[in-house]
C-alpha positions in Angstrom: 26.1 140.8 163.7 22.6 141.8 165.3 20.9 138.7 166.8 17.7 139.6 165.2 19.2 140.2 161.8 21.0 136.7 162.1 17.7 135.1 163.1 15.9 136.5 160.3 18.6 135.4 157.7 18.9 131.9 159.5 15.1 131.5 159.1 14.9 132.7 155.6 17.8 130.3 154.6 16.0 127.6 156.4 12.6 128.2 154.6 14.3 128.3 151.2 15.9 125.1 151.7 13.0 123.2 153.3 10.8 124.4 150.5 13.2 123.5 147.6 14.2 120.2 149.4 10.4 119.2 149.6 9.9 120.1 146.0 12.5 117.5 145.1 10.1 115.1 146.4 6.7 116.7 145.7 7.4 118.5 142.4 4.8 121.3 143.5 7.1 124.2 142.0 7.1 124.7 138.4 10.4 123.7 136.6 12.2 126.5 134.9 13.2 126.3 131.3 16.7 125.2 131.1 19.1 124.9 128.2 20.4 121.8 126.7 23.6 121.5 128.9 21.7 122.6 132.2 18.9 120.1 131.5 21.3 117.3 130.6 23.1 117.8 134.0 19.8 117.9 136.1 18.5 114.9 134.2 21.6 113.0 134.9 21.3 113.9 138.7 17.5 112.8 138.5 18.2 109.5 136.6 21.2 108.5 138.9 18.4 107.0 141.2 19.7 108.6 144.5 21.4 111.9 144.1 18.3 114.1 143.7 16.7 112.3 146.8 20.0 112.8 148.6 20.1 116.5 147.8 16.4 116.9 148.9 17.1 115.1 152.3 20.1 117.3 153.0 18.2 120.5 152.1 15.3 119.7 154.3 17.5 118.6 157.3 19.7 121.4 157.2 16.8 123.9 156.5 14.9 122.5 159.7 18.2 122.9 161.7 18.4 126.4 160.6 14.8 127.2 161.4 14.8 125.6 164.8 18.3 127.1 165.7 19.9 123.7 166.5 23.3 122.7 165.1 23.4 125.9 162.9 27.2 125.5 162.2 26.6 122.0 161.2 23.8 123.2 158.8 25.9 125.5 157.3 28.6 123.1 156.6 26.1 120.6 155.0 24.8 123.4 152.9 28.2 124.9 152.0 29.0 122.6 149.0 25.3 122.7 148.0 25.3 126.5 147.9 28.6 126.8 145.7 27.2 124.1 143.2 23.7 125.7 143.1 25.6 129.1 142.4 28.1 127.9 139.9 25.3 125.8 138.1 23.6 129.0 137.5 26.7 131.0 136.8 27.9 128.5 134.0 25.0 126.7 132.6 21.9 129.0 133.3 22.9 132.5 133.8 19.3 133.7 133.9 18.9 131.8 137.2 21.5 134.0 138.9 18.8 136.7 139.4 16.8 134.3 141.7 17.4 132.1 144.8 21.0 131.0 143.8 22.4 134.5 144.4 20.4 134.9 147.5 21.5 131.6 149.1 25.0 132.5 148.5 24.6 135.8 150.2 22.9 134.2 153.0 25.6 131.4 153.2 28.2 134.1 153.5 26.4 136.2 156.0 25.6 133.3 158.2 29.0 132.1 158.2 30.3 135.3 159.2 27.8 135.5 162.0 28.9 132.0 163.3 32.6 132.4 162.5 33.6 132.0 166.2 32.2 128.3 165.8 34.3 127.6 162.5 37.6 129.2 163.8 38.9 125.9 165.0 38.7 124.4 161.6 41.2 126.8 160.1 43.9 126.9 163.1 
């Protein structure tokens, strides 16, 4: 993959996760309307007392790593389960959310994993 394209995708994904991770602490983005089941799940995560904050920390740390181009494969591994859960949350509980960042981060995750595949080959041999 073209290195300029990879850099642009990496920075875009990093910015998305830094902003959404920081939002878990600052609450500066408006909360979308969620159905009962989706709202119940988010409420349980927030009320757990640690999970919402842990997700925010992982988002910000991995996002910064992507932006500064350090430990990118590690950042992608950290974000992989998050991205899958974000996508499945919207696919199952909030289909309207598939049109937004959830599909974008899945595409970015796949593209960047492909771009850095040479770093992951050892995990599958």
